[in-house]
N, C-alpha and C positions, 0 to 999 in steps of 0.2 A: 615423199621427199625426193626431189630431183638430185642429179649428180652435182649441179651447181649449188643447190641448197646445202648439200652435205659438205662440199668443200668450203663454202662460206662459213658454215658452223665450225669446222675445224680451224679455219683461219682466225675467227674471232676468239675462239678458245685459247689459241696459241698466244695472241696478243695479250689476252687477259692474264696469262700465267707469267708474263715477262715483265720486268720493269723497264722504264724508258731507256736507262742506260744499256741494258742488255739488247733491246731493240736497235739502238743506235749501233752498238758494236756488231751485231748480226748484219745489219744493212751495209755498214762500212766494209766489213769482210768480204761480202758478196761483190760490193763495188770494185774492190781492189783485185778481185779475181777476174774481172772483165778484161778483154784484150785491150791494148793500148789505143787502138783506133776508136773503139767505143768510148773509152774514157775521155780521150781528147775531144771527141765530138760532144759529149755531155758537158764537159767543162766550158767548151766554146759557147754552147747554147745557153747555159746559165749565166755566163758572162754578158751575153747580149740581152738576155731577158731576166730581169731581177725579181720576178714575182716570188720565186721559191727559195732564194737564198744563193750564196756563193759556194763554189766548189773548185778546189785547186789543190791537187796532191802535192805539187812542188812546194807549196806554202803551208802545207799541213792544214788546209782550210776546208772543213766539212760542214759548213752551216746549212747547206741544202739537206744533207743527210740527217742532221740534227733536227731540222724542221720536219722532215718525214717522220722521224721517230716520234717527235712530240705530237704531231697530228694523229698518228695511228693509235698512240696510247691515250691521249687526253680526249680525243673525239671518238673513242671506240663505241660508246653507247649511242651516240648520234649516228655513226655509220651503221650500226645494227638496226637502229630505227629507220634509217633511210632505205636500207636493204629490204626490210619488211614492208615498207611503204610502196616500193616500186611495183608497177601494175602488170609487168609482163616478164616473161623468161629472159628475153633479150636484155632488158634493162639490168636485171640481177646479174647476168653473165658479164655485162660491161662493167658494173661496179666491182665485181670480183676481179675481173682482169686488171682494173686500175689498182686495186689494193695489192694484188700479187706483184704488179710492176713496182709499186712503191717499196715493197718489202723484199721480194726475191729477184728483182730485175727480170721478171718473167716477160719475155718479148713475144712468145708464140701466142699466148692467150689474148694479149692486147691486139695483136695483128689479126686475130680471127674475128674480132667483134666490130671491126670497121664497117661503116655503112657503105654498101656498094650498089644499093638499089635506087634510092631516092637522093635528091639533091640536098645539100646542107640546109639544115633546119626544117625541111618540109617532108616529113614521113606521112604519106598520104593514107596510111593505115590508122593514123591517130588524129589527123586534122581534117575538119569538114571542108566541103566546098560551099562556100557562102557567096552568092552572086552579088550582094550589096555590102561587101565587107570593107572596113576600114583597117588598113595595115600600117603599122608604125615601125620603122626601121631605124633603130638608134645605133649609130655606128655604121652608117650606110656606105662608107668607102667610096667606090666608084659606081655603085648601083648594081653590083652582081647579084646580091640577095634580092633586090627588087626584080631583076630580070628572071630570076628563078620563080619568084612569086607569081609574076605575070604568066609564065609558061605553065606552071603547075595548076593554076586556077583559070586557064584559058582566057586571060585578059579581062576577067569579070571582077569588077571592084567598084566601090564608091569613091574611095579617096586613099591616097598613100601619102604618109608624112615621112620625110627622110631628114635625119640629123647627121651632120658630119662637120668636124672642126678643122681638118687639115685643108689648107687653101688649095694645094695642088689636086687633092682628091675631089674636093667639092667643085672645082671648076669643070672637071670631067663629068661628075654626077649632074650638075646643073645643065650642062650642055646636052647630055644624053636625053634628059626628059623635058627639054625647054619647050616642046610643042604640046605637052600635055597639061592642061589646067588642073586636072585632078591629082596630079603628082607634085606635092609641095615640098621643095628642097630648102633647108635652112642651115646656115653655117652657124650652129649653136651647139653648146654642149648641153647634155641632159643631166640634171643633178638633183639633190634633195632641197635646194633652195635657189633663189635667183641671186646671182653674183657675177663677178668677173674672175675667170681663171686664166692661168698661164698654160702654154702648150710646151711639152717637152718632146723634141724630135728624136726619133729612133735612127741610128746610124745606117741601118740596112733596109728599112721598109716604112713607107708612110702609113701603112695599115696599123703599125705598132706604136704610132705617136700617142702620148698620153697627156691628159690634162693634170695639172697640180693646183693645190689650193692657193698658191701664191698669186696675189692679185696681178691680172694681166689684161690682155685685150680680147679674151674669148668670152663672149656673152653665154652665161648658163641660165637655163630655165628649168622649170619642172613640167612634166607632162600634164599634171592636174591643172596647171594654170595655163599652159599653152594650147592644149586641145580640149575643146568644150564638148565636142560630139563623142558618141560611144565608140570605143575602140573594140575591134573584134580579134585582131591579132597583134602581138607586140614581141618584137625581136630585139635583143640586146647583145652587142658584142663591143665593149668599150674599154678594153685593156685595164680591168681592175675596178672600174667605177660602177659596175653593175648594181652593187647594193645601194649606193648613194641614189642612182637613177630610179631604182625601184621604189625607194622611200618617197621620191617625188611623184610617183605614179600610184600612190596607195589608194587614193579615191577611185581611180579607174579600176583598179584590181578588186576593190571591195564592191563597187556598183555595176561594173560592166562585165565582170567574169571573162576577160579576154583570154584566148589561147596564148600562153607565154612560151617563147622559145629563147632561153637565156644561157649565155656562155657561163660555165661554172668551173673554169680551170685556171683563172688568173690568181693564183695562190691556192694553197691546199684547202683552206677552210671554206671557200665559196661552195664547195661540193655539198656541204651540209648546212651551212649557214643561210644560203639563199632559199632552199625549200622551207626551212623553218620560218624564215621571215615572211614568206608568202602565206604560209598557214596561219601565222599570227593575225593576219588581216582578213583572210577568207579560208574558212575550213572546207569550202566546196571544191577544193582542187585535189586531183590525184597526179601522180608523178611517173614519168618515164625518162630514161636516159638514152641518148644516141651518141655514137662516137665517130668522129671524122678525121682523127689524127693518125699519127704513125705508129709503129710498134715499139719504139725505143723509150719515149716518154709520153705520158698522156696529156695531150693538148686537145683543143677542138672538142671538148665535151659540152654537149648541149643538154640542158634540163628542159623537158617539155612538161609544162603545168597545164593540165587539161581539166576544165570545168566539169564536175560530175554530171551536172544536168544535161550536158550534151555528149557524154562519154558513151 
């Protein structure tokens, strides 16, 4: 047993011994012990990004902390399963760091697990170099992830599909790759069924714009219907719609066994629900986590789902 295994065992044992109210009270007490600058920063962040709940001391509003407590208690068995399922020491240390941040506001461990070697999504210790690969980027923004894909794999690929819904971002994306016939840019949302969606604009960042199910002007497709060829790599970062988009890629996941790089931080439950969903369709995957966020609150968590046949 490693030190990380030992600490994780102690953590799960502690959560098991406490009820949800005790967990909430403990987290709230630790939160109120933080300095004012940290508290103000966290409250501003949760005001801008609503995935985790609201937090406001002056209004005695602690929804985000309640959601933390509920997640830790009600998903404790799923979290233990995920911990045991992770394939490397780094992934287990990352999960422990996330959980200790949720409960203790532990910033040091979270800061220590940030990826500093490889570019976002592309851990080359885990991903193969495929010369004839098809890469799908869902939430392509302005093409920064495609740029990294091209550099990491020496510009060797068969085709790249990019999906982006924000007009300003899409214009930059399309202009950047306009000379490449093998990079296909589509101003479409990726979803679990074809429909029309609305777009909610974030006040500070185009990259944080979100689709909603209210009928609007955004065309939504499924990957199973839109892409007929075999997919080798699939990346998703779409502000909380990842589960819906994965459902629409079920056939590809079952038949193609693509390497999956999925953001699992838009809400607490994605961390466990997304790997469970993938395994429902294809038991041939094993999981790793990589972390690209800051030390204050865990965002930019990526689940790497690796097909066992190529591991």
